[in-house]
C-alpha positions as CSV (number, residue, x, y, z in Angstrom):
1,M,0.0,0.0,0.0
2,Q,1.0,3.6,-0.4
3,V,1.2,6.3,2.3
4,Y,2.0,9.9,2.0
5,Y,5.0,10.8,4.2
6,N,5.6,14.2,5.7
7,Q,3.6,15.8,2.8
8,E,6.7,15.3,0.6
9,K,6.6,11.9,-0.9
10,T,4.6,8.7,-1.3
11,I,6.2,5.6,0.1
12,E,5.4,1.9,-0.1
13,A,4.4,0.2,3.1
14,R,3.2,-3.4,3.6
15,D,-0.5,-4.1,4.1
16,N,-1.7,-3.8,7.7
17,C,1.4,-1.9,8.6
18,T,1.4,-0.3,12.1
19,V,2.9,3.0,13.0
20,S,5.7,1.2,14.8
21,Q,6.5,-0.9,11.7
22,L,6.5,2.2,9.5
23,L,8.9,3.9,11.9
24,E,11.2,0.8,11.7
25,Q,11.0,0.9,7.9
26,L,12.0,4.5,7.9
27,E,14.8,3.7,10.4
28,L,13.4,6.1,12.9
29,K,13.3,5.5,16.7
30,R,10.1,5.9,18.6
31,E,11.8,8.1,21.2
32,G,11.9,11.7,20.2
33,V,9.2,11.7,17.5
34,A,5.6,12.4,17.4
35,V,3.3,10.9,14.7
36,A,0.1,12.2,13.2
37,V,-2.1,10.2,10.7
38,N,-4.5,12.2,8.7
39,D,-4.0,15.2,11.0
40,R,-4.7,13.1,14.1
41,V,-1.9,12.7,16.7
42,V,-1.3,9.1,17.5
43,K,-0.4,8.3,21.1
44,K,2.8,6.4,21.6
45,S,0.8,3.7,23.4
46,E,-1.1,3.1,20.1
47,Y,2.0,2.8,17.8
48,D,2.0,-1.0,18.0
49,S,-1.8,-1.3,17.3
50,F,-2.6,1.7,15.0
51,I,-2.9,0.1,11.6
52,L,-2.4,2.4,8.6
53,K,-4.6,2.3,5.6
54,D,-3.8,2.8,1.9
55,H,-3.3,6.5,1.1
56,D,-3.1,7.7,4.7
57,A,-1.1,10.9,5.3
58,V,1.6,10.2,7.9
59,D,3.5,13.1,9.4
60,V,6.5,12.4,11.6
61,F,7.9,15.2,13.8
62,N,11.3,15.1,15.4
63,M,11.3,16.6,18.9
64,V,14.1,19.1,19.4
65,S,15.1,20.6,22.7
66,G,17.2,23.6,23.4
67,G,17.0,27.2,24.0
């Protein structure tokens, strides 16, 4: 299936892919990121169970600290 990633590109993901699996595919760690699917923030506790659908828009935000 295809998902739209960070409003920049379309990527291929396997069917019934979870948010956790997509992060692994993108080689991103769960720590330090926030994920929204179709403009809805997904809780970290849901990453393993939230199943993506074909053509979902997935935005991954890297958390940055500093001042």
